[in-house]
C-alpha positions as CSV (number, residue, x, y, z in Angstrom):
1,M,15.3,-43.0,-78.6
2,H,11.5,-43.0,-78.3
3,A,11.9,-45.2,-75.2
4,F,14.0,-42.5,-73.6
5,F,11.4,-39.7,-74.2
6,R,8.7,-42.0,-72.9
7,L,10.7,-42.4,-69.7
8,I,11.2,-38.6,-69.3
9,S,7.5,-38.1,-69.8
10,R,6.6,-40.6,-67.1
11,F,9.0,-39.0,-64.6
12,R,7.5,-35.6,-65.3
13,R,4.0,-36.8,-64.6
14,D,5.0,-38.8,-61.5
15,Q,3.9,-36.8,-58.3
16,R,4.7,-39.4,-55.6
17,G,7.7,-37.5,-54.2
18,N,6.3,-34.0,-54.4
19,I,5.2,-33.9,-50.8
20,A,8.8,-34.1,-49.6
21,V,9.9,-31.4,-52.0
22,I,7.0,-29.1,-50.8
23,F,7.8,-29.8,-47.1
24,V,11.5,-28.9,-47.6
25,I,10.5,-25.6,-49.4
26,A,7.9,-24.7,-46.7
27,L,10.3,-25.6,-43.8
28,V,12.5,-22.5,-44.4
29,P,9.8,-19.9,-43.8
30,I,8.3,-21.9,-40.9
31,L,11.7,-22.0,-39.1
32,T,12.3,-18.4,-39.9
33,A,9.0,-17.4,-38.4
34,V,9.6,-19.4,-35.2
35,G,13.1,-18.0,-35.0
36,C,11.8,-14.4,-35.4
37,A,9.4,-15.0,-32.5
38,I,12.2,-16.2,-30.3
39,D,14.4,-13.2,-31.2
40,Y,11.5,-10.8,-30.6
41,S,10.8,-12.5,-27.2
42,R,14.4,-12.0,-26.1
43,A,14.2,-8.3,-27.1
44,S,10.9,-7.9,-25.3
45,R,12.3,-9.3,-22.1
46,A,15.3,-7.1,-22.4
47,M,13.1,-4.0,-22.9
48,S,10.9,-4.9,-20.0
49,S,14.0,-5.2,-17.8
50,M,15.2,-1.9,-19.1
51,Q,11.9,-0.2,-18.2
52,S,12.1,-1.4,-14.6
53,A,15.7,-0.1,-14.4
54,L,14.7,3.2,-15.9
55,D,11.8,3.7,-13.5
56,S,14.1,3.1,-10.5
57,T,16.8,5.3,-11.9
58,A,14.4,8.1,-12.6
59,L,13.1,7.9,-9.0
60,M,16.6,7.9,-7.4
61,V,18.0,10.7,-9.6
62,S,14.9,12.9,-8.9
63,K,15.2,12.2,-5.1
64,D,19.0,13.1,-5.2
65,L,18.3,16.3,-7.1
66,S,15.3,17.4,-5.0
67,Q,17.3,16.8,-1.8
68,G,20.4,18.7,-3.1
69,T,22.6,15.6,-3.1
70,I,23.5,16.4,-6.8
71,T,23.2,19.4,-9.0
72,T,21.7,19.7,-12.5
73,A,25.2,19.3,-14.0
74,N,25.4,15.8,-12.5
75,I,22.1,14.5,-13.7
76,G,23.5,12.7,-16.8
77,T,26.4,11.0,-15.1
78,T,24.4,10.1,-12.0
79,A,21.6,8.6,-14.2
80,Q,24.2,6.5,-16.2
81,A,25.8,5.2,-13.0
82,Y,22.4,4.1,-11.5
83,F,21.2,2.7,-14.7
84,S,24.4,0.7,-15.3
85,A,24.2,-0.8,-11.8
86,L,20.5,-1.7,-12.2
87,Y,20.4,-2.9,-15.9
88,T,22.2,-6.3,-15.9
89,D,20.7,-8.0,-19.0
90,T,23.7,-9.8,-20.5
91,E,22.2,-10.1,-24.0
92,A,21.6,-6.3,-24.4
93,Q,24.2,-4.7,-26.6
94,S,25.5,-1.2,-26.0
95,P,22.8,-0.1,-23.5
96,T,22.8,3.7,-23.0
97,V,20.6,6.2,-21.2
98,T,20.1,9.9,-21.8
99,A,18.5,12.4,-19.3
100,T,16.4,15.5,-19.9
101,Y,15.7,17.8,-16.9
102,T,12.8,20.3,-16.9
103,V,12.7,22.8,-14.1
104,A,9.5,23.5,-12.2
105,N,7.4,26.1,-13.9
106,G,4.7,27.8,-11.9
107,T,2.4,25.1,-10.5
108,L,4.0,22.4,-12.6
109,G,6.5,20.2,-10.9
110,S,10.0,19.5,-12.0
111,T,10.6,16.4,-14.2
112,I,13.5,14.2,-15.3
113,Q,12.9,12.1,-18.4
114,L,15.2,9.2,-19.0
115,T,15.4,7.4,-22.4
116,G,17.2,4.1,-22.7
117,S,18.2,2.2,-25.8
118,A,20.0,-1.0,-26.6
119,S,19.9,-3.9,-29.2
120,I,19.8,-7.7,-29.2
121,K,22.0,-9.7,-31.5
122,T,19.6,-12.1,-33.3
123,D,20.1,-15.8,-33.7
124,F,17.5,-16.4,-36.5
125,M,16.5,-13.1,-38.0
126,Q,20.0,-12.6,-39.4
127,I,19.0,-15.2,-42.0
128,V,16.7,-12.6,-43.5
129,G,19.2,-9.8,-43.2
130,L,18.3,-8.5,-39.7
131,P,21.4,-9.1,-37.5
132,N,20.1,-6.9,-34.6
133,V,16.8,-5.9,-33.0
134,N,17.0,-2.3,-31.6
135,F,14.7,-1.2,-28.8
136,N,14.2,1.8,-26.6
137,T,11.9,3.0,-23.8
138,S,11.6,5.9,-21.4
139,S,10.5,6.9,-17.9
140,T,9.7,10.3,-16.3
141,A,9.9,11.2,-12.6
142,A,8.0,14.2,-11.4
143,W,8.0,15.8,-8.0
144,G,6.5,18.8,-6.4
145,A,3.2,18.0,-8.2
146,N,1.9,14.6,-7.0
147,L,0.9,15.0,-3.3
148,L,0.8,12.2,-0.7
149,R,-1.7,11.8,2.1
150,V,-0.8,8.6,4.1
151,A,-2.6,7.1,7.1
152,L,-0.5,4.6,9.2
153,V,-3.1,2.3,10.9
154,L,-1.1,0.2,13.4
155,D,-2.0,-2.7,15.5
156,N,-1.5,-2.0,19.3
157,T,-3.1,-5.2,20.6
158,G,-1.8,-7.4,23.4
159,S,-0.3,-10.1,21.2
160,M,2.1,-7.4,19.7
161,N,4.2,-7.9,22.8
162,D,5.1,-11.5,21.6
163,Y,8.5,-11.7,20.0
164,N,8.7,-7.9,20.4
165,K,6.6,-7.3,17.3
166,I,5.7,-3.9,18.7
167,G,9.4,-3.0,18.8
168,A,10.0,-4.2,15.2
169,L,6.8,-2.3,14.1
170,K,8.0,1.0,15.6
171,T,11.4,0.7,13.8
172,A,9.8,-0.2,10.5
173,A,7.2,2.6,10.7
174,Q,9.7,5.2,11.6
175,N,11.9,4.1,8.7
176,L,8.9,4.4,6.4
177,V,8.3,7.9,7.7
178,T,11.9,8.8,6.8
179,Q,11.4,7.3,3.3
180,L,8.2,9.1,2.5
181,S,9.1,12.4,4.0
182,G,12.2,12.4,1.8
183,L,9.9,12.6,-1.2
184,A,8.7,16.1,-0.2
185,K,10.2,19.0,-2.1
186,N,8.1,21.5,-0.1
187,N,6.3,21.3,3.3
188,G,2.9,19.8,2.7
189,D,3.9,17.6,-0.3
190,V,3.6,14.7,2.0
191,Y,1.3,14.4,5.1
192,I,1.2,11.4,7.4
193,S,-1.3,10.4,10.1
194,V,-0.9,7.7,12.8
195,V,-3.9,5.6,14.0
196,P,-3.0,3.1,16.8
197,F,-5.8,0.7,17.4
198,E,-7.1,-2.3,19.4
199,I,-10.8,-2.8,20.0
200,D,-11.1,1.0,20.2
201,V,-9.0,4.0,19.3
202,N,-7.8,6.9,21.5
203,V,-8.6,10.4,20.3
204,G,-7.1,12.0,23.3
205,N,-8.9,13.4,26.4
206,T,-8.2,17.0,25.5
207,T,-10.4,19.8,26.6
208,A,-11.5,20.3,23.0
209,N,-12.5,16.7,22.7
210,L,-14.3,16.6,26.0
211,N,-16.6,19.4,24.7
212,A,-16.8,18.1,21.1
213,S,-20.2,18.0,19.5
214,W,-19.2,14.8,17.6
215,L,-19.0,12.7,20.8
216,R,-21.9,10.9,22.5
217,W,-21.8,10.0,26.2
218,D,-24.9,7.8,26.6
219,L,-22.8,4.6,26.4
220,W,-20.0,5.8,28.7
221,D,-19.7,4.7,32.3
222,P,-16.3,4.4,34.0
223,N,-17.8,3.0,37.2
224,G,-19.0,-0.6,36.7
225,S,-18.4,-4.1,35.4
226,C,-19.9,-6.5,32.9
227,T,-21.0,-10.1,33.3
228,G,-21.8,-12.4,30.4
229,T,-21.3,-15.7,28.7
230,Y,-17.7,-14.9,27.7
231,I,-14.9,-15.2,30.1
232,N,-13.6,-11.9,28.8
233,A,-16.9,-10.1,29.4
234,T,-15.4,-8.8,32.7
235,V,-13.0,-6.5,30.7
236,M,-15.7,-5.1,28.4
237,S,-16.7,-1.5,28.6
238,Y,-20.3,-0.3,29.1
239,A,-20.8,0.2,25.3
240,A,-19.4,-3.3,24.5
241,C,-21.3,-4.9,27.4
242,L,-24.6,-3.6,26.2
243,G,-23.8,-4.3,22.5
244,H,-23.2,-7.9,23.4
245,N,-26.5,-8.0,25.3
246,F,-24.7,-8.7,28.6
247,N,-25.4,-7.3,32.0
248,W,-23.7,-4.1,33.3
249,H,-23.4,-3.5,37.0
250,H,-23.0,0.2,37.8
251,V,-20.9,0.6,40.9
252,G,-22.3,4.0,41.9
253,G,-21.2,7.6,42.1
254,T,-21.6,10.4,39.5
255,A,-19.2,10.0,36.6
256,N,-17.3,13.1,35.6
257,H,-16.3,13.4,32.0
258,A,-12.8,14.3,33.2
259,Q,-12.4,10.6,34.1
260,W,-12.6,9.7,30.4
261,N,-9.5,8.1,29.0
262,G,-10.0,9.4,25.5
263,C,-11.2,6.0,24.1
264,V,-13.8,5.9,21.3
265,G,-15.7,2.9,20.2
266,D,-17.6,1.9,17.0
267,R,-20.4,4.2,15.7
268,D,-23.9,2.8,15.3
269,Q,-24.2,0.5,12.3
270,S,-23.9,1.2,9.4
271,N,-22.0,4.4,10.2
272,D,-19.3,2.2,11.7
273,V,-18.1,1.4,8.1
274,N,-18.6,4.7,6.3
275,S,-17.2,8.2,6.3
276,V,-20.3,10.2,7.0
277,A,-19.5,13.4,9.0
278,P,-20.9,13.3,12.6
279,S,-24.1,15.4,13.0
280,S,-26.5,13.4,15.2
281,Q,-26.4,10.5,17.7
282,P,-26.3,7.7,15.1
283,T,-23.4,9.4,13.3
284,N,-21.6,10.6,16.4
285,F,-18.7,8.7,17.9
286,V,-19.2,6.7,21.1
287,A,-17.1,7.9,24.1
288,D,-15.9,4.7,25.7
289,Q,-13.9,3.6,28.7
290,D,-12.0,0.6,27.4
291,T,-9.4,-0.4,30.0
292,S,-7.0,-1.4,27.2
293,C,-7.3,1.9,25.4
294,P,-4.2,2.5,23.2
295,A,-1.6,4.5,25.0
296,A,-0.8,6.6,21.9
297,P,-3.7,8.9,20.8
298,I,-4.4,9.3,17.1
299,L,-2.2,11.9,15.3
300,P,-4.1,13.7,12.5
301,L,-2.3,14.4,9.2
302,T,0.9,16.4,9.7
303,Y,4.3,17.0,8.2
304,N,5.8,17.5,11.7
305,W,7.9,14.4,11.4
306,T,9.1,14.6,15.1
307,A,5.4,14.4,16.2
308,V,4.8,11.4,13.9
309,N,7.8,9.6,15.3
310,N,7.0,10.4,18.9
311,T,3.5,9.0,18.4
312,I,4.9,5.8,16.9
313,N,7.4,5.5,19.8
314,A,4.6,6.0,22.4
315,M,2.7,2.9,21.2
316,T,2.3,0.0,23.6
317,A,0.6,-3.4,23.2
318,Q,-2.7,-4.3,24.9
319,G,-6.3,-5.2,24.2
320,A,-8.2,-7.2,21.5
321,T,-8.3,-6.8,17.7
322,N,-10.8,-4.7,15.8
323,Q,-9.3,-3.8,12.5
324,T,-12.6,-2.2,11.3
325,I,-12.3,0.8,13.7
326,G,-8.6,1.3,12.8
327,L,-9.4,1.4,9.1
328,Q,-12.4,3.7,9.5
329,W,-10.3,6.2,11.5
330,G,-7.4,5.9,9.1
331,W,-9.9,6.8,6.3
332,L,-11.4,9.7,8.4
333,S,-7.9,11.1,8.9
334,L,-7.6,11.7,5.2
335,L,-10.9,13.8,5.0
336,Q,-11.4,17.5,5.5
337,Q,-14.2,17.1,8.1
338,S,-14.8,16.6,11.8
339,P,-13.4,15.1,13.9
340,L,-9.8,15.0,12.5
341,N,-10.1,17.8,9.9
342,A,-7.4,17.0,7.4
343,P,-5.7,20.0,5.7
344,A,-7.4,21.4,2.7
345,E,-6.3,20.1,-0.8
346,P,-6.2,23.2,-3.0
347,T,-6.4,22.6,-6.7
348,V,-2.9,22.6,-8.2
349,T,-2.5,22.4,-12.0
350,G,-0.9,19.0,-12.9
351,A,-1.1,17.8,-9.3
352,T,-2.7,14.5,-8.1
353,Y,-3.5,13.8,-4.5
354,Q,-2.8,10.2,-3.5
355,H,-4.9,9.0,-0.5
356,I,-3.3,5.9,1.1
357,I,-4.0,3.7,4.1
358,I,-1.3,1.3,5.4
359,L,-2.9,-1.3,7.8
360,F,-0.5,-3.4,9.9
361,T,-1.8,-6.2,12.1
362,D,-0.5,-9.3,13.8
363,G,-3.8,-11.1,14.3
364,L,-7.4,-11.8,13.3
365,N,-10.5,-9.8,14.3
366,T,-11.6,-10.9,17.8
367,G,-14.1,-8.3,18.9
368,D,-15.9,-5.0,18.5
369,R,-18.8,-3.2,20.1
370,W,-21.3,-6.0,19.2
371,Y,-19.4,-9.2,18.2
372,G,-16.6,-11.5,19.3
373,D,-15.4,-12.9,22.6
374,L,-12.1,-10.9,22.4
375,S,-10.1,-14.1,22.0
376,D,-11.3,-16.1,19.0
377,T,-11.7,-15.0,15.4
378,S,-15.1,-13.4,14.7
379,S,-16.5,-13.7,11.2
380,S,-19.1,-11.0,12.2
381,V,-16.3,-8.5,12.8
382,D,-14.7,-9.6,9.6
383,N,-17.9,-8.7,7.8
384,R,-17.9,-5.2,9.2
385,M,-14.3,-4.9,8.1
386,K,-15.1,-6.0,4.5
387,A,-17.7,-3.2,4.3
388,V,-15.3,-0.4,5.4
389,C,-12.6,-1.7,3.0
390,A,-15.0,-1.7,0.1
391,N,-16.3,1.8,0.9
392,A,-12.9,3.3,1.3
393,K,-11.6,1.8,-2.0
394,A,-14.8,3.0,-3.7
395,A,-13.8,6.5,-2.5
396,Q,-10.4,6.1,-4.4
397,V,-8.4,5.3,-1.3
398,T,-5.4,3.0,-2.0
399,I,-5.1,0.4,0.8
400,Y,-2.0,-1.7,1.7
401,T,-2.4,-4.5,4.3
402,V,0.3,-6.3,6.2
403,Q,-0.3,-9.3,8.3
404,I,2.2,-11.1,10.5
405,D,1.4,-14.5,11.8
406,T,3.8,-15.8,14.4
407,D,1.5,-18.2,16.2
408,G,0.1,-20.2,13.3
409,A,-3.4,-18.7,13.3
410,G,-3.3,-18.6,9.5
411,Q,-4.0,-16.0,6.9
412,S,-6.8,-13.5,7.4
413,A,-10.0,-14.0,5.5
414,V,-10.3,-10.3,4.9
415,L,-6.8,-8.7,4.6
416,P,-5.9,-9.9,1.1
417,S,-9.1,-8.7,-0.5
418,C,-9.1,-5.5,1.6
419,A,-5.8,-4.5,-0.1
420,S,-6.2,-2.6,-3.4
421,G,-4.5,-5.4,-5.3
422,P,-2.5,-8.6,-4.9
423,G,0.8,-6.7,-4.7
424,N,-0.6,-4.5,-1.8
425,F,-1.0,-7.5,0.6
426,F,2.0,-8.7,2.6
427,M,2.0,-12.0,4.6
428,L,4.8,-12.2,7.2
429,T,5.8,-14.8,9.7
430,K,8.8,-13.2,11.5
431,P,9.2,-9.7,13.1
432,S,12.4,-9.3,11.1
433,Q,10.3,-9.2,7.9
434,I,8.3,-6.1,9.0
435,A,11.0,-3.6,8.0
436,T,11.4,-5.2,4.5
437,A,7.6,-5.1,3.9
438,F,7.4,-1.5,4.9
439,A,10.3,-0.5,2.8
440,Q,8.7,-2.2,-0.2
441,I,5.5,-0.3,0.5
442,G,7.5,2.9,0.6
443,T,9.0,2.1,-2.7
444,S,5.6,1.3,-4.2
445,I,4.2,4.6,-3.0
446,S,7.2,6.5,-4.3
447,K,6.7,5.0,-7.7
448,L,3.2,6.5,-7.8
449,R,5.2,9.6,-8.6
450,V,6.8,8.0,-11.7
451,A,4.9,8.5,-14.9
452,R,5.8,6.7,-18.1
């Protein structure tokens, strides 16, 4: 009997197998914690997908309502139909959406608030008595309050003729105009300007411009030719010829300003990359006589959509590439100052003005008033462009850049960083992709009107 008790006592004191027992006991909460993380990750993914579906649904319902496609009585059923089509997460149980419409009140715009909810059936958390994880999120679309000012800065250089890129650009740009103009509840909610560019821009040889105080004529001569070390020097204007330190040969005769073709070149540095209003020779704009001047003059901000589409349709392809001047004039078109005098932006309670530049180009910078041979990429022109991009973004202008490379020249050294973010730069290789890129930009701009 005593031997039995001694055996029990030794077993009680023996700790050699305790580690296995402790491990088994600890394994349960460890596995439970890991399982909970997995279940919550699934729920988080499903909620993120729901948020995206709600954002798109809110935007589409608000557009339908603002355009009269549906009435307020149809908001709930329309929202549910859009949401059901967009939200396809197979793990979400019983997804539902509710809509709340608030009519415009005074200066405050109309809103539609959507709230979505669903649940995820758990795989691990049910062990601890939680068979489901419920989640919900919401999105609000507002219109008539956030106001858009958009500059279309469009490449009209000679290479745009290749593969009919100019034709594809016209179609895509006009589709974007339709997309953005459809966001306007009232005239003036959306304004669009058009800035066709090559090495220069065309402001139009109107009587008002011929007599404008913001023009300078000291670098204008329509009667002469340039000789220099570049084979393309012969097509340079007087301003570009002198800027490159080449030789200008005046043919003779008295030049009449009525001969001016409306072309304008780069301002003196550093006013070629800023938005200072013209007031003296260094800040005034250089009247130029570029033989490849864009056929379509700049169109200032307007909501005359026929005029916008007519300007786009009038574009032709010729000349070298100077994205700097296109960006500067796109920026100037958004400002209430000479020479383009954008419409005033009266203070509206609850309203936000969005200033946006969309730059499209098919090539790399090849020349400006001072740099480049008009054929090969010029890092000096790139540096001028970097400066105007930085200055415009510092002034709270949102920039989208689109590059199409059909000849293997490679990605621009400037365009990705010029864009306001990685999602604002588009790299294309086929003309057929232009329409898709512009549609995505339109959707991105539209979502600026969605507030969570």
